[in-house]
PyMOL commands that place a pseudoatom at each C-alpha (Angstrom):
pseudoatom trace, name=CA, resn=ASN, resi=1, chain=A, elem=C, hetatm=0, pos=[8.585, 14.973, -15.635]
pseudoatom trace, name=CA, resn=TYR, resi=2, chain=A, elem=C, hetatm=0, pos=[9.754, 15.764, -19.055]
pseudoatom trace, name=CA, resn=SER, resi=3, chain=A, elem=C, hetatm=0, pos=[7.270, 18.353, -19.805]
pseudoatom trace, name=CA, resn=THR, resi=4, chain=A, elem=C, hetatm=0, pos=[10.034, 20.894, -21.118]
pseudoatom trace, name=CA, resn=HIS, resi=5, chain=A, elem=C, hetatm=0, pos=[10.531, 18.199, -23.761]
pseudoatom trace, name=CA, resn=PRO, resi=6, chain=A, elem=C, hetatm=0, pos=[7.506, 18.476, -25.757]
pseudoatom trace, name=CA, resn=ALA, resi=7, chain=A, elem=C, hetatm=0, pos=[8.723, 17.010, -28.778]
pseudoatom trace, name=CA, resn=THR, resi=8, chain=A, elem=C, hetatm=0, pos=[10.196, 13.654, -27.240]
pseudoatom trace, name=CA, resn=GLU, resi=9, chain=A, elem=C, hetatm=0, pos=[8.231, 10.788, -28.355]
pseudoatom trace, name=CA, resn=ASN, resi=10, chain=A, elem=C, hetatm=0, pos=[6.858, 7.858, -26.025]
pseudoatom trace, name=CA, resn=LEU, resi=11, chain=A, elem=C, hetatm=0, pos=[6.061, 9.790, -23.025]
pseudoatom trace, name=CA, resn=GLY, resi=12, chain=A, elem=C, hetatm=0, pos=[2.674, 10.111, -21.296]
pseudoatom trace, name=CA, resn=PRO, resi=13, chain=A, elem=C, hetatm=0, pos=[0.357, 12.272, -18.952]
pseudoatom trace, name=CA, resn=ILE, resi=14, chain=A, elem=C, hetatm=0, pos=[1.422, 11.681, -15.261]
pseudoatom trace, name=CA, resn=GLY, resi=15, chain=A, elem=C, hetatm=0, pos=[-0.708, 14.327, -13.516]
pseudoatom trace, name=CA, resn=SER, resi=16, chain=A, elem=C, hetatm=0, pos=[-4.420, 14.673, -13.354]
pseudoatom trace, name=CA, resn=GLN, resi=17, chain=A, elem=C, hetatm=0, pos=[-5.075, 16.217, -16.736]
pseudoatom trace, name=CA, resn=LYS, resi=18, chain=A, elem=C, hetatm=0, pos=[-5.006, 14.241, -20.175]
pseudoatom trace, name=CA, resn=GLU, resi=19, chain=A, elem=C, hetatm=0, pos=[-3.075, 17.375, -21.724]
pseudoatom trace, name=CA, resn=GLY, resi=20, chain=A, elem=C, hetatm=0, pos=[-0.152, 19.086, -19.809]
pseudoatom trace, name=CA, resn=VAL, resi=21, chain=A, elem=C, hetatm=0, pos=[2.218, 17.465, -17.823]
pseudoatom trace, name=CA, resn=ILE, resi=22, chain=A, elem=C, hetatm=0, pos=[4.140, 14.416, -19.390]
pseudoatom trace, name=CA, resn=GLY, resi=23, chain=A, elem=C, hetatm=0, pos=[6.810, 11.968, -18.086]
pseudoatom trace, name=CA, resn=LEU, resi=24, chain=A, elem=C, hetatm=0, pos=[7.199, 8.649, -17.309]
pseudoatom trace, name=CA, resn=ILE, resi=25, chain=A, elem=C, hetatm=0, pos=[5.937, 6.642, -14.205]
pseudoatom trace, name=CA, resn=VAL, resi=26, chain=A, elem=C, hetatm=0, pos=[8.563, 5.234, -12.335]
pseudoatom trace, name=CA, resn=HIS, resi=27, chain=A, elem=C, hetatm=0, pos=[7.675, 2.047, -9.594]
pseudoatom trace, name=CA, resn=ASP, resi=28, chain=A, elem=C, hetatm=0, pos=[10.402, 1.117, -7.328]
pseudoatom trace, name=CA, resn=THR, resi=29, chain=A, elem=C, hetatm=0, pos=[11.141, -1.851, -4.627]
pseudoatom trace, name=CA, resn=MET, resi=30, chain=A, elem=C, hetatm=0, pos=[13.588, -0.866, -2.344]
pseudoatom trace, name=CA, resn=ALA, resi=31, chain=A, elem=C, hetatm=0, pos=[15.210, -2.820, 0.791]
pseudoatom trace, name=CA, resn=PHE, resi=32, chain=A, elem=C, hetatm=0, pos=[16.205, -1.601, 3.894]
pseudoatom trace, name=CA, resn=THR, resi=33, chain=A, elem=C, hetatm=0, pos=[17.241, -2.824, 7.218]
pseudoatom trace, name=CA, resn=ILE, resi=34, chain=A, elem=C, hetatm=0, pos=[14.943, -2.252, 10.181]
pseudoatom trace, name=CA, resn=GLU, resi=35, chain=A, elem=C, hetatm=0, pos=[17.550, 0.522, 11.509]
pseudoatom trace, name=CA, resn=GLY, resi=36, chain=A, elem=C, hetatm=0, pos=[16.738, 2.096, 8.013]
pseudoatom trace, name=CA, resn=THR, resi=37, chain=A, elem=C, hetatm=0, pos=[19.738, 1.500, 5.882]
pseudoatom trace, name=CA, resn=PRO, resi=38, chain=A, elem=C, hetatm=0, pos=[19.310, 1.066, 2.281]
pseudoatom trace, name=CA, resn=LEU, resi=39, chain=A, elem=C, hetatm=0, pos=[20.288, -2.278, 0.795]
pseudoatom trace, name=CA, resn=GLY, resi=40, chain=A, elem=C, hetatm=0, pos=[19.561, -1.403, -2.929]
pseudoatom trace, name=CA, resn=LEU, resi=41, chain=A, elem=C, hetatm=0, pos=[16.211, -1.748, -5.548]
pseudoatom trace, name=CA, resn=LEU, resi=42, chain=A, elem=C, hetatm=0, pos=[14.986, -5.158, -5.775]
pseudoatom trace, name=CA, resn=ASP, resi=43, chain=A, elem=C, hetatm=0, pos=[12.684, -4.333, -8.820]
pseudoatom trace, name=CA, resn=VAL, resi=44, chain=A, elem=C, hetatm=0, pos=[12.106, -1.204, -10.756]
pseudoatom trace, name=CA, resn=GLN, resi=45, chain=A, elem=C, hetatm=0, pos=[9.224, -0.750, -13.095]
pseudoatom trace, name=CA, resn=CYS, resi=46, chain=A, elem=C, hetatm=0, pos=[8.874, 2.087, -15.688]
pseudoatom trace, name=CA, resn=TRP, resi=47, chain=A, elem=C, hetatm=0, pos=[6.322, 2.644, -18.428]
pseudoatom trace, name=CA, resn=ALA, resi=48, chain=A, elem=C, hetatm=0, pos=[4.566, 5.539, -19.975]
pseudoatom trace, name=CA, resn=ARG, resi=49, chain=A, elem=C, hetatm=0, pos=[0.816, 5.884, -19.528]
pseudoatom trace, name=CA, resn=ASP, resi=50, chain=A, elem=C, hetatm=0, pos=[-1.391, 6.111, -22.906]
pseudoatom trace, name=CA, resn=ALA, resi=51, chain=A, elem=C, hetatm=0, pos=[-2.774, 9.128, -23.606]
pseudoatom trace, name=CA, resn=GLU, resi=52, chain=A, elem=C, hetatm=0, pos=[-5.789, 7.696, -25.254]
pseudoatom trace, name=CA, resn=GLU, resi=53, chain=A, elem=C, hetatm=0, pos=[-6.706, 5.602, -22.254]
pseudoatom trace, name=CA, resn=PHE, resi=54, chain=A, elem=C, hetatm=0, pos=[-6.903, 8.816, -20.312]
pseudoatom trace, name=CA, resn=GLY, resi=55, chain=A, elem=C, hetatm=0, pos=[-9.997, 8.924, -18.208]
pseudoatom trace, name=CA, resn=LYS, resi=56, chain=A, elem=C, hetatm=0, pos=[-11.692, 5.629, -18.762]
pseudoatom trace, name=CA, resn=LYS, resi=57, chain=A, elem=C, hetatm=0, pos=[-11.089, 5.105, -14.846]
pseudoatom trace, name=CA, resn=HIS, resi=58, chain=A, elem=C, hetatm=0, pos=[-14.667, 4.106, -14.752]
pseudoatom trace, name=CA, resn=GLN, resi=59, chain=A, elem=C, hetatm=0, pos=[-14.020, 0.927, -17.008]
pseudoatom trace, name=CA, resn=ARG, resi=60, chain=A, elem=C, hetatm=0, pos=[-11.130, -0.419, -14.013]
pseudoatom trace, name=CA, resn=LYS, resi=61, chain=A, elem=C, hetatm=0, pos=[-13.971, -3.028, -12.842]
pseudoatom trace, name=CA, resn=GLN, resi=62, chain=A, elem=C, hetatm=0, pos=[-14.301, -4.683, -16.123]
pseudoatom trace, name=CA, resn=ARG, resi=63, chain=A, elem=C, hetatm=0, pos=[-10.717, -5.264, -16.334]
pseudoatom trace, name=CA, resn=SER, resi=64, chain=A, elem=C, hetatm=0, pos=[-8.206, -8.024, -14.616]
pseudoatom trace, name=CA, resn=ILE, resi=65, chain=A, elem=C, hetatm=0, pos=[-5.854, -6.674, -12.484]
pseudoatom trace, name=CA, resn=GLU, resi=66, chain=A, elem=C, hetatm=0, pos=[-2.982, -7.681, -14.878]
pseudoatom trace, name=CA, resn=GLU, resi=67, chain=A, elem=C, hetatm=0, pos=[-4.526, -5.182, -17.169]
pseudoatom trace, name=CA, resn=LYS, resi=68, chain=A, elem=C, hetatm=0, pos=[-4.367, -2.324, -14.383]
pseudoatom trace, name=CA, resn=GLU, resi=69, chain=A, elem=C, hetatm=0, pos=[-1.411, 0.044, -13.397]
pseudoatom trace, name=CA, resn=SER, resi=70, chain=A, elem=C, hetatm=0, pos=[-1.781, -1.441, -9.869]
pseudoatom trace, name=CA, resn=TYR, resi=71, chain=A, elem=C, hetatm=0, pos=[-0.357, -4.860, -10.651]
pseudoatom trace, name=CA, resn=LYS, resi=72, chain=A, elem=C, hetatm=0, pos=[2.820, -3.092, -10.317]
pseudoatom trace, name=CA, resn=TRP, resi=73, chain=A, elem=C, hetatm=0, pos=[2.193, -3.740, -6.595]
pseudoatom trace, name=CA, resn=LEU, resi=74, chain=A, elem=C, hetatm=0, pos=[1.990, -7.885, -7.255]
pseudoatom trace, name=CA, resn=ARG, resi=75, chain=A, elem=C, hetatm=0, pos=[5.077, -7.461, -9.332]
pseudoatom trace, name=CA, resn=SER, resi=76, chain=A, elem=C, hetatm=0, pos=[6.788, -6.075, -6.452]
pseudoatom trace, name=CA, resn=PHE, resi=77, chain=A, elem=C, hetatm=0, pos=[5.585, -8.584, -4.063]
pseudoatom trace, name=CA, resn=HIS, resi=78, chain=A, elem=C, hetatm=0, pos=[7.032, -11.175, -6.345]
pseudoatom trace, name=CA, resn=SER, resi=79, chain=A, elem=C, hetatm=0, pos=[10.556, -9.344, -6.429]
pseudoatom trace, name=CA, resn=VAL, resi=80, chain=A, elem=C, hetatm=0, pos=[10.342, -9.679, -2.810]
pseudoatom trace, name=CA, resn=ALA, resi=81, chain=A, elem=C, hetatm=0, pos=[9.238, -13.246, -2.781]
pseudoatom trace, name=CA, resn=GLN, resi=82, chain=A, elem=C, hetatm=0, pos=[12.274, -13.909, -4.791]
pseudoatom trace, name=CA, resn=ALA, resi=83, chain=A, elem=C, hetatm=0, pos=[14.650, -12.191, -2.679]
pseudoatom trace, name=CA, resn=GLN, resi=84, chain=A, elem=C, hetatm=0, pos=[13.119, -14.136, 0.284]
pseudoatom trace, name=CA, resn=SER, resi=85, chain=A, elem=C, hetatm=0, pos=[13.609, -17.435, -1.278]
pseudoatom trace, name=CA, resn=HIS, resi=86, chain=A, elem=C, hetatm=0, pos=[17.128, -16.683, -1.188]
pseudoatom trace, name=CA, resn=CYS, resi=87, chain=A, elem=C, hetatm=0, pos=[17.095, -15.703, 2.512]
pseudoatom trace, name=CA, resn=PRO, resi=88, chain=A, elem=C, hetatm=0, pos=[15.115, -18.429, 4.485]
pseudoatom trace, name=CA, resn=ASN, resi=89, chain=A, elem=C, hetatm=0, pos=[16.386, -17.285, 7.873]
pseudoatom trace, name=CA, resn=THR, resi=90, chain=A, elem=C, hetatm=0, pos=[15.327, -13.646, 7.291]
pseudoatom trace, name=CA, resn=MET, resi=91, chain=A, elem=C, hetatm=0, pos=[11.887, -12.064, 7.651]
pseudoatom trace, name=CA, resn=LEU, resi=92, chain=A, elem=C, hetatm=0, pos=[11.541, -9.565, 4.498]
pseudoatom trace, name=CA, resn=VAL, resi=93, chain=A, elem=C, hetatm=0, pos=[8.187, -7.781, 4.749]
pseudoatom trace, name=CA, resn=SER, resi=94, chain=A, elem=C, hetatm=0, pos=[6.667, -6.157, 1.900]
pseudoatom trace, name=CA, resn=MET, resi=95, chain=A, elem=C, hetatm=0, pos=[5.401, -2.557, 2.568]
pseudoatom trace, name=CA, resn=GLY, resi=96, chain=A, elem=C, hetatm=0, pos=[2.798, -0.438, 0.669]
pseudoatom trace, name=CA, resn=ASP, resi=97, chain=A, elem=C, hetatm=0, pos=[0.956, 2.887, 0.879]
pseudoatom trace, name=CA, resn=ARG, resi=98, chain=A, elem=C, hetatm=0, pos=[-2.875, 2.980, 0.717]
pseudoatom trace, name=CA, resn=GLU, resi=99, chain=A, elem=C, hetatm=0, pos=[-2.639, 2.674, -3.007]
pseudoatom trace, name=CA, resn=ALA, resi=100, chain=A, elem=C, hetatm=0, pos=[-1.598, -0.964, -2.396]
pseudoatom trace, name=CA, resn=ASP, resi=101, chain=A, elem=C, hetatm=0, pos=[-4.904, -1.734, -0.276]
pseudoatom trace, name=CA, resn=ILE, resi=102, chain=A, elem=C, hetatm=0, pos=[-5.617, -4.552, -3.330]
pseudoatom trace, name=CA, resn=TYR, resi=103, chain=A, elem=C, hetatm=0, pos=[-7.549, -7.822, -2.200]
pseudoatom trace, name=CA, resn=GLU, resi=104, chain=A, elem=C, hetatm=0, pos=[-5.713, -9.502, -4.865]
pseudoatom trace, name=CA, resn=LEU, resi=105, chain=A, elem=C, hetatm=0, pos=[-2.334, -8.603, -3.398]
pseudoatom trace, name=CA, resn=PHE, resi=106, chain=A, elem=C, hetatm=0, pos=[-3.579, -10.146, -0.227]
pseudoatom trace, name=CA, resn=HIS, resi=107, chain=A, elem=C, hetatm=0, pos=[-4.650, -12.866, -1.643]
pseudoatom trace, name=CA, resn=LEU, resi=108, chain=A, elem=C, hetatm=0, pos=[-1.140, -13.497, -3.377]
pseudoatom trace, name=CA, resn=ALA, resi=109, chain=A, elem=C, hetatm=0, pos=[0.544, -12.820, 0.406]
pseudoatom trace, name=CA, resn=SER, resi=110, chain=A, elem=C, hetatm=0, pos=[-1.526, -15.653, 2.025]
pseudoatom trace, name=CA, resn=GLN, resi=111, chain=A, elem=C, hetatm=0, pos=[-0.236, -18.410, -0.750]
pseudoatom trace, name=CA, resn=ASP, resi=112, chain=A, elem=C, hetatm=0, pos=[2.912, -19.417, 0.642]
pseudoatom trace, name=CA, resn=PRO, resi=113, chain=A, elem=C, hetatm=0, pos=[3.419, -19.450, 4.204]
pseudoatom trace, name=CA, resn=LYS, resi=114, chain=A, elem=C, hetatm=0, pos=[7.159, -19.084, 3.608]
pseudoatom trace, name=CA, resn=GLY, resi=115, chain=A, elem=C, hetatm=0, pos=[7.104, -16.481, 1.603]
pseudoatom trace, name=CA, resn=PRO, resi=116, chain=A, elem=C, hetatm=0, pos=[7.633, -12.435, 2.837]
pseudoatom trace, name=CA, resn=GLN, resi=117, chain=A, elem=C, hetatm=0, pos=[4.989, -10.935, 5.219]
pseudoatom trace, name=CA, resn=LEU, resi=118, chain=A, elem=C, hetatm=0, pos=[2.842, -8.089, 3.942]
pseudoatom trace, name=CA, resn=LEU, resi=119, chain=A, elem=C, hetatm=0, pos=[2.022, -4.379, 5.539]
pseudoatom trace, name=CA, resn=VAL, resi=120, chain=A, elem=C, hetatm=0, pos=[-0.071, -1.948, 3.749]
pseudoatom trace, name=CA, resn=ARG, resi=121, chain=A, elem=C, hetatm=0, pos=[-2.086, 0.879, 5.139]
pseudoatom trace, name=CA, resn=ALA, resi=122, chain=A, elem=C, hetatm=0, pos=[-5.483, 0.570, 4.758]
pseudoatom trace, name=CA, resn=GLU, resi=123, chain=A, elem=C, hetatm=0, pos=[-7.816, 2.595, 2.599]
pseudoatom trace, name=CA, resn=GLN, resi=124, chain=A, elem=C, hetatm=0, pos=[-10.782, 0.927, 2.221]
pseudoatom trace, name=CA, resn=ASP, resi=125, chain=A, elem=C, hetatm=0, pos=[-13.169, -0.098, 5.182]
pseudoatom trace, name=CA, resn=ARG, resi=126, chain=A, elem=C, hetatm=0, pos=[-13.891, -3.337, 4.114]
pseudoatom trace, name=CA, resn=LEU, resi=127, chain=A, elem=C, hetatm=0, pos=[-16.962, -5.525, 4.678]
pseudoatom trace, name=CA, resn=LEU, resi=128, chain=A, elem=C, hetatm=0, pos=[-15.998, -8.331, 7.377]
pseudoatom trace, name=CA, resn=GLU, resi=129, chain=A, elem=C, hetatm=0, pos=[-16.795, -12.111, 6.175]
pseudoatom trace, name=CA, resn=ASP, resi=130, chain=A, elem=C, hetatm=0, pos=[-20.082, -11.984, 8.333]
pseudoatom trace, name=CA, resn=GLY, resi=131, chain=A, elem=C, hetatm=0, pos=[-21.540, -9.420, 5.862]
pseudoatom trace, name=CA, resn=GLN, resi=132, chain=A, elem=C, hetatm=0, pos=[-22.400, -6.820, 8.509]
pseudoatom trace, name=CA, resn=GLU, resi=133, chain=A, elem=C, hetatm=0, pos=[-19.365, -5.604, 10.331]
pseudoatom trace, name=CA, resn=HIS, resi=134, chain=A, elem=C, hetatm=0, pos=[-16.658, -3.154, 8.808]
pseudoatom trace, name=CA, resn=LEU, resi=135, chain=A, elem=C, hetatm=0, pos=[-12.885, -3.513, 9.227]
pseudoatom trace, name=CA, resn=TRP, resi=136, chain=A, elem=C, hetatm=0, pos=[-12.191, -0.028, 10.961]
pseudoatom trace, name=CA, resn=SER, resi=137, chain=A, elem=C, hetatm=0, pos=[-15.080, -0.355, 13.725]
pseudoatom trace, name=CA, resn=ALA, resi=138, chain=A, elem=C, hetatm=0, pos=[-13.821, -3.885, 14.432]
pseudoatom trace, name=CA, resn=VAL, resi=139, chain=A, elem=C, hetatm=0, pos=[-10.715, -2.952, 15.111]
pseudoatom trace, name=CA, resn=ALA, resi=140, chain=A, elem=C, hetatm=0, pos=[-11.717, 0.205, 17.199]
pseudoatom trace, name=CA, resn=ALA, resi=141, chain=A, elem=C, hetatm=0, pos=[-13.622, -1.902, 19.728]
pseudoatom trace, name=CA, resn=GLN, resi=142, chain=A, elem=C, hetatm=0, pos=[-10.389, -3.940, 20.776]
pseudoatom trace, name=CA, resn=PRO, resi=143, chain=A, elem=C, hetatm=0, pos=[-8.882, -2.964, 23.900]
pseudoatom trace, name=CA, resn=VAL, resi=144, chain=A, elem=C, hetatm=0, pos=[-5.251, -1.052, 23.873]
pseudoatom trace, name=CA, resn=VAL, resi=145, chain=A, elem=C, hetatm=0, pos=[-2.602, -3.383, 23.994]
pseudoatom trace, name=CA, resn=GLY, resi=146, chain=A, elem=C, hetatm=0, pos=[0.095, -0.849, 24.271]
pseudoatom trace, name=CA, resn=ILE, resi=147, chain=A, elem=C, hetatm=0, pos=[1.616, 3.091, 24.085]
pseudoatom trace, name=CA, resn=GLN, resi=148, chain=A, elem=C, hetatm=0, pos=[4.101, 3.769, 21.226]
pseudoatom trace, name=CA, resn=GLU, resi=149, chain=A, elem=C, hetatm=0, pos=[6.096, 7.176, 21.604]
pseudoatom trace, name=CA, resn=ILE, resi=150, chain=A, elem=C, hetatm=0, pos=[7.024, 8.893, 18.481]
pseudoatom trace, name=CA, resn=HIS, resi=151, chain=A, elem=C, hetatm=0, pos=[9.583, 11.877, 18.214]
pseudoatom trace, name=CA, resn=VAL, resi=152, chain=A, elem=C, hetatm=0, pos=[7.955, 13.934, 15.684]
pseudoatom trace, name=CA, resn=PRO, resi=153, chain=A, elem=C, hetatm=0, pos=[10.580, 16.339, 14.222]
pseudoatom trace, name=CA, resn=ARG, resi=154, chain=A, elem=C, hetatm=0, pos=[10.077, 20.213, 13.911]
pseudoatom trace, name=CA, resn=ARG, resi=155, chain=A, elem=C, hetatm=0, pos=[8.409, 21.297, 10.889]
pseudoatom trace, name=CA, resn=GLY, resi=156, chain=A, elem=C, hetatm=0, pos=[8.390, 24.814, 10.099]
pseudoatom trace, name=CA, resn=PRO, resi=157, chain=A, elem=C, hetatm=0, pos=[6.646, 27.029, 13.239]
pseudoatom trace, name=CA, resn=LEU, resi=158, chain=A, elem=C, hetatm=0, pos=[5.678, 23.939, 14.951]
pseudoatom trace, name=CA, resn=PRO, resi=159, chain=A, elem=C, hetatm=0, pos=[8.376, 22.642, 17.465]
pseudoatom trace, name=CA, resn=ALA, resi=160, chain=A, elem=C, hetatm=0, pos=[9.487, 18.960, 17.589]
pseudoatom trace, name=CA, resn=ARG, resi=161, chain=A, elem=C, hetatm=0, pos=[7.569, 16.817, 20.512]
pseudoatom trace, name=CA, resn=ILE, resi=162, chain=A, elem=C, hetatm=0, pos=[6.799, 13.568, 21.641]
pseudoatom trace, name=CA, resn=ALA, resi=163, chain=A, elem=C, hetatm=0, pos=[3.402, 11.812, 20.051]
pseudoatom trace, name=CA, resn=CYS, resi=164, chain=A, elem=C, hetatm=0, pos=[1.562, 9.062, 21.609]
pseudoatom trace, name=CA, resn=GLN, resi=165, chain=A, elem=C, hetatm=0, pos=[-0.261, 6.648, 19.848]
pseudoatom trace, name=CA, resn=GLN, resi=166, chain=A, elem=C, hetatm=0, pos=[-2.377, 3.687, 21.040]
pseudoatom trace, name=CA, resn=VAL, resi=167, chain=A, elem=C, hetatm=0, pos=[-2.240, 0.726, 19.211]
pseudoatom trace, name=CA, resn=ARG, resi=168, chain=A, elem=C, hetatm=0, pos=[-5.105, -2.219, 18.685]
pseudoatom trace, name=CA, resn=PHE, resi=169, chain=A, elem=C, hetatm=0, pos=[-5.200, -5.425, 16.557]
pseudoatom trace, name=CA, resn=ALA, resi=170, chain=A, elem=C, hetatm=0, pos=[-7.346, -7.929, 15.651]
pseudoatom trace, name=CA, resn=GLU, resi=171, chain=A, elem=C, hetatm=0, pos=[-7.630, -10.970, 13.430]
pseudoatom trace, name=CA, resn=VAL, resi=172, chain=A, elem=C, hetatm=0, pos=[-10.176, -10.342, 11.286]
pseudoatom trace, name=CA, resn=VAL, resi=173, chain=A, elem=C, hetatm=0, pos=[-11.707, -12.341, 7.954]
pseudoatom trace, name=CA, resn=LEU, resi=174, chain=A, elem=C, hetatm=0, pos=[-12.420, -10.049, 4.819]
pseudoatom trace, name=CA, resn=LYS, resi=175, chain=A, elem=C, hetatm=0, pos=[-15.475, -10.917, 2.572]
pseudoatom trace, name=CA, resn=PRO, resi=176, chain=A, elem=C, hetatm=0, pos=[-14.102, -10.745, -1.011]
pseudoatom trace, name=CA, resn=PRO, resi=177, chain=A, elem=C, hetatm=0, pos=[-15.444, -7.795, -2.701]
pseudoatom trace, name=CA, resn=LYS, resi=178, chain=A, elem=C, hetatm=0, pos=[-17.836, -7.820, -5.725]
pseudoatom trace, name=CA, resn=GLY, resi=179, chain=A, elem=C, hetatm=0, pos=[-16.425, -9.337, -8.864]
pseudoatom trace, name=CA, resn=LYS, resi=180, chain=A, elem=C, hetatm=0, pos=[-13.542, -10.859, -6.764]
pseudoatom trace, name=CA, resn=SER, resi=181, chain=A, elem=C, hetatm=0, pos=[-15.308, -14.004, -5.338]
pseudoatom trace, name=CA, resn=GLN, resi=182, chain=A, elem=C, hetatm=0, pos=[-12.972, -16.317, -6.740]
pseudoatom trace, name=CA, resn=TYR, resi=183, chain=A, elem=C, hetatm=0, pos=[-10.353, -15.291, -4.185]
pseudoatom trace, name=CA, resn=GLY, resi=184, chain=A, elem=C, hetatm=0, pos=[-12.705, -16.382, -1.124]
pseudoatom trace, name=CA, resn=PRO, resi=185, chain=A, elem=C, hetatm=0, pos=[-12.493, -14.802, 2.211]
pseudoatom trace, name=CA, resn=LEU, resi=186, chain=A, elem=C, hetatm=0, pos=[-8.874, -13.914, 3.620]
pseudoatom trace, name=CA, resn=LYS, resi=187, chain=A, elem=C, hetatm=0, pos=[-7.829, -13.940, 7.082]
pseudoatom trace, name=CA, resn=LEU, resi=188, chain=A, elem=C, hetatm=0, pos=[-5.083, -11.264, 8.346]
pseudoatom trace, name=CA, resn=CYS, resi=189, chain=A, elem=C, hetatm=0, pos=[-4.244, -9.201, 11.086]
pseudoatom trace, name=CA, resn=ALA, resi=190, chain=A, elem=C, hetatm=0, pos=[-5.399, -5.601, 11.106]
pseudoatom trace, name=CA, resn=VAL, resi=191, chain=A, elem=C, hetatm=0, pos=[-3.999, -2.919, 13.391]
pseudoatom trace, name=CA, resn=LEU, resi=192, chain=A, elem=C, hetatm=0, pos=[-5.029, 0.539, 14.451]
pseudoatom trace, name=CA, resn=ALA, resi=193, chain=A, elem=C, hetatm=0, pos=[-2.180, 3.281, 15.355]
pseudoatom trace, name=CA, resn=GLN, resi=194, chain=A, elem=C, hetatm=0, pos=[-3.772, 6.208, 16.849]
pseudoatom trace, name=CA, resn=GLU, resi=195, chain=A, elem=C, hetatm=0, pos=[-2.533, 9.131, 18.131]
pseudoatom trace, name=CA, resn=THR, resi=196, chain=A, elem=C, hetatm=0, pos=[-3.867, 10.632, 21.503]
pseudoatom trace, name=CA, resn=GLY, resi=197, chain=A, elem=C, hetatm=0, pos=[-3.815, 14.047, 22.911]
pseudoatom trace, name=CA, resn=THR, resi=198, chain=A, elem=C, hetatm=0, pos=[-2.977, 15.466, 19.918]
pseudoatom trace, name=CA, resn=PRO, resi=199, chain=A, elem=C, hetatm=0, pos=[-1.660, 19.338, 20.771]
pseudoatom trace, name=CA, resn=GLN, resi=200, chain=A, elem=C, hetatm=0, pos=[-4.386, 21.671, 19.428]
pseudoatom trace, name=CA, resn=GLY, resi=201, chain=A, elem=C, hetatm=0, pos=[-3.744, 22.865, 16.083]
pseudoatom trace, name=CA, resn=ILE, resi=202, chain=A, elem=C, hetatm=0, pos=[-2.134, 19.789, 14.796]
pseudoatom trace, name=CA, resn=ALA, resi=203, chain=A, elem=C, hetatm=0, pos=[-3.954, 17.625, 12.596]
for i in range(1, 203): cmd.bond("trace and resi %d" % i, "trace and resi %d" % (i + 1))
show_as sticks, trace
zoom trace
């Protein structure tokens, strides 16, 4: 956020409004061990949004993935894949939040069986290959395969607690979205982790 430097050139909007908050966008790919020890950055992307392009989100379906900001996730995966090629005896997992729920990214990750794994938090209740059932209901219908206990630290007035979540999974085949039929159906594993017995007043 460089809003306090309005005379600085080559900055762009970083908020939800065209005018106002200005700065640069940074998307980094950080490597960690499974214990949570940071190992360093595998990739850093930095750019300024074009103010003239602001508000044209409705045109995104007419643009290729390479022309969208969301391509940052595919570039990030390429960086993890490059690291994976140097570590054939180590499993690398590229992780993304809901913003990474991108069909092109799923397709990219499925191309090389020796490449890194991909774990993304789902945002879209995607249609399955049969054209009738949807992802979330299909996974929710599966039997519980395990219970995981998670320590939730204290947050303000809310005391620390142990949360119990039920885990379900299913192998599914996704139907490509409209305009992306060239990628074909994709087989992947979907996991549902859902807390049970949530105390009253906790969202």
